[in-house]
N, C-alpha and C positions, 0 to 999 in steps of 0.2 A: 388304516395304517398307511403311512407314506412309503411309496415304493422307491427304493434306492437303486439307481442304475446309471450306467455310463451315458453321458449326454451325447456322445458321438456314435457309438456302435449299438447302444441300447442293452448291453449285457447287464443282467441283474447282479447286484452286489449285495453282500451281507451288510446288515446294519452295523456290524462290528468291523467292516473292512475299512482300515485306516490308512492304507497306502495312498501315495499321491498319484500313482499311475494306474490306469485300467489294466487288469491282468490279461485282457484279450487284445486290445488295439494299442496299448501303451500310451494312450492319450493322457496328458496331464489333466487330472480331474479338477485341480484347483484353478488353473489358468485358462481352461478351455472356454472359448467364447468371451474372454475378458475384454478384448478390444471392441467386440461388437456391443457389449454391455456399456462400456465406457462411452462409445459413440452415441448410444441411445440416451444415456444419462446427460451427455453434453447437449444433444438436440432438445431434450426435455427441459433442461435448464435454460437454454436460449429461448424456448417458447414461453416459459414462465417469466423470464426477464422482460421479454417483449410485451407480455400481457400487463405486467406491472407498469412499464413505461407508458403503454397506451392508456392505462387507467389514469395515471398521474397527469398525462397530457390532456385527457378529456376533462378531468377534474379542474385543472388549471384553466382550460379554455372556457369551461362553464362558469367559473367563479370570477377570475381576474384576468381572463385572456384578452380583454379589450376594454375600452372606455365604457361601453354600454354595460358590460357585465359588472364592472366595478361600481358604476352608479346604481345598478340594480341591487348589488350586495349591500351597499350603504343604505339604500331605501328600506331594506328588510329590518334594519335596526332602528329606524326612525319612530316606530310606534312607542318605543321606550322614551324617546325624546318628547313626543307629543303628550305622553302621560304625565310629564312634569307639569303640563298645563292642566287646568280644570277639565276633567272628563265628564263627571256628573256632579250635580249639586243637590244636596238634600236639605230641605227646609224643616228644621225641627220645631217641635212645639215650644212656644215661648219666644219665637222670633229669631232664634239663632240658626245658623246654617253650618253644614259640614261639607267641605269641598273634597271630592274624591280625586286626589292626585297621587302619583306614585309615592312621592315623599310624604304627602299628607297621611297616607295610610300607615306608612312605617312609623312616623312620629306619633300617630294616634295610638298604635299598639304600645310604643315606648312609654307614653305619658298615661296610658290607661284609659284613654278616651274610647278605645275600641277593645273588645275582648272577644274570644271565640264563642262564648255563650251567647253574646249579643248577636253575633253574626249568624249563628245557627237558628236563633229564634226570631230574628227581625229581618224580613226580606228586604226592607228598605236599605239595609247595609249590605246584605248578602248579594243581592242582584248586581249592584255596581261593581263590587269587588270581584265577583265571579266573571263578569264581563271583561274586566281588565286582565284577569288571569288567563281567560280564553284567548285574548289578543296576543299575549306573550307565547302561550303554548302553540297556537296555530301559526304564529309567525315563525317559530322554530321549525315547524313542519314544512312550511313554504321554503325556508332556507335550505333544509336538507334536500327537498325535491329539486331545487334549482341547481344543486351541485352536480346533478346528473342530467344536464340539459343537452347532451350530445346524441341522444337516441332519437329514433324516428318519431316516437310518440311523446317526446319530452314536452313539447308545447301544450299538448292536450293534458298531460299530467300536471304541469305547472298551473295551467288555467283552472283545472278542477280544484287543486289545492287552494288557489287564491279565491275561487268562487265560494268554496265551502267556508273559508275564513271570513269573507265578507257576509255570507248568509248567516253565520253564527252571530257575528257582531250585530247584524240588522235585527235578528230575532231578540237577542238580549237587550238591545237598545229599546226596542218596542215594548218589551216587558217592563223596563225601567220607567219609560214615559207613561205607560198604562197605570203604573203604581204611583204616579205623581212625582217622580224623580226628575229633576231638571238636567239638561245637557249643557256641556261646556265646550269651549273652543278646541280643546284637545281631541274630543271625539270627532269633530268635523275634519280636523287635520288627518286623523287616522283613516277616515273614509276616503279622503282625497288621495292619501298615500296608496291605498288599495287600487284606486283607478290608475294612478301613474305606474304602479307595479305591473298591472296587467298590460299596459302599453309597452313597458320595458321587456316583458316576456316575449312579446311579438318581435320587437326590434332585436333582442338578443338571439332569438331563434334564427332569424335571417342571417345575422352576422356569424353565428357559430357554424351553420350549414355552409356558408360561403367559405369560411376558413378551412373546413374539412375538405371541401372540393378542391381548394387550392393545394392542400397538402397531399 
């Protein structure tokens, strides 16, 4: 049961006591400590406002706070551009070929050249498409990681995400080649972009730390 008492003198009050003043010390029960509570609320609000501003500042510094960060951010989206080029090439029986590009896959589903049953039952189609999906998904993970590049271990985290991204692509590419699927120019551009991104992680980390020290 909640104890009802005067906040100043500590006199116990009945739960049915509805008067505004304490019967013993005449303290206004409604307004006692109000100024102190308002001060505490103001201090807490200032702390929260400062925390939000600091978060937004670090987010901006990590993403678009400088030329290097902007270049790195643009690089994160280039795998989509490279997938417009041939990523994998499948030589079908009869001499025809199917080129795995982003637009080619979309058109393939629209025209009925590709269907989900075929993907699930034919690894020659499944592996290249899974590889391209992994490129997109892991690229998004790298983007999210890079938005928080102001921490002490941000470079390590960004490097790990990029390394996992490259490792997954390497494994999937090896599986495709092992199954007789050819590779295209888009794939090599994606690998090259991963290397450049790693270099940009290092350069951005130096610039971000320098900016924080200056501020």
